[in-house]
C-alpha positions as CSV (number, residue, x, y, z in Angstrom):
1,M,-55.5,13.2,-66.8
2,R,-58.0,11.9,-68.5
3,L,-61.7,13.7,-67.9
4,D,-63.3,10.3,-67.4
5,K,-60.8,9.0,-64.5
6,F,-60.6,12.9,-62.6
7,L,-64.7,13.2,-62.7
8,K,-64.4,9.3,-60.7
9,V,-60.7,10.5,-58.2
10,S,-62.5,13.5,-57.3
11,R,-66.0,11.8,-56.4
12,I,-68.1,13.9,-58.9
13,I,-69.3,10.9,-60.2
14,K,-69.4,7.9,-58.5
15,R,-68.1,5.2,-61.5
16,R,-65.4,5.5,-64.2
17,T,-68.1,3.9,-66.1
18,V,-70.2,6.1,-65.8
19,A,-68.4,9.5,-66.5
20,N,-67.8,7.7,-69.2
21,E,-70.7,7.8,-70.7
22,A,-71.9,11.1,-69.5
23,C,-69.2,12.1,-71.6
24,D,-69.7,10.1,-74.5
25,A,-74.1,11.3,-74.2
26,S,-72.6,15.0,-74.1
27,H,-73.7,15.6,-70.6
28,V,-69.8,17.3,-70.0
29,T,-68.1,20.4,-71.1
30,V,-64.3,21.8,-70.9
31,N,-64.1,25.5,-70.9
32,G,-67.4,25.4,-73.4
33,R,-66.9,22.9,-75.5
34,V,-68.3,19.0,-75.3
35,A,-65.7,16.5,-74.2
36,K,-64.7,13.1,-74.8
37,A,-64.2,10.9,-72.0
38,S,-60.2,11.1,-72.9
39,L,-59.8,14.4,-72.9
40,D,-56.8,15.2,-71.0
41,V,-57.9,18.3,-68.2
42,K,-55.4,20.7,-66.8
43,E,-55.6,22.7,-64.1
44,G,-57.8,25.9,-64.3
45,D,-60.5,24.1,-66.7
46,V,-63.6,24.9,-66.4
47,I,-66.0,21.7,-66.2
48,S,-69.8,21.5,-66.6
49,V,-71.5,18.4,-66.1
50,A,-75.0,17.8,-66.7
51,F,-77.3,15.5,-64.1
52,G,-81.2,15.1,-65.7
53,Q,-82.1,18.6,-64.6
54,K,-79.4,19.6,-63.2
55,T,-76.1,21.6,-63.8
56,L,-72.7,21.7,-61.7
57,T,-69.9,24.3,-62.9
58,F,-66.1,23.6,-61.0
59,R,-63.5,25.1,-62.2
60,V,-59.7,22.7,-61.8
61,K,-58.1,23.3,-58.3
62,S,-55.4,20.0,-57.8
63,L,-54.7,17.0,-60.3
64,K,-53.7,13.9,-58.2
65,E,-54.3,10.0,-59.2
66,S,-55.6,9.3,-56.0
67,I,-56.9,11.0,-53.3
68,R,-59.1,10.3,-49.7
69,K,-62.6,11.0,-49.7
70,E,-62.4,13.9,-47.3
71,D,-60.1,15.6,-49.3
72,A,-61.4,15.0,-52.5
73,V,-63.5,18.4,-52.2
74,F,-59.7,20.5,-52.2
75,M,-59.6,19.4,-56.1
76,Y,-62.1,22.1,-57.6
77,E,-64.1,25.0,-57.0
78,V,-67.0,24.7,-57.6
79,I,-68.6,28.1,-59.6
80,E,-72.1,27.2,-59.8
81,E,-74.7,24.7,-59.1
82,A,-78.4,25.4,-61.4
């Protein structure tokens, strides 16, 4: 699954275009490397997203094409919020 789509489906970022822009601005890293929106995300990847002064780091637990809002939190495991 593409990185921008994962960020949207998991509801970490509200819209796919915003997720795409965050990747283009180098605010998203996967396994310690700056990632493009088209990167193929796999289970076990560690993703960090910078939101202004805050950074959210999480591990991908599952990949689903569509999921209910209530179940989206089960797609990832938060490692650190700073």
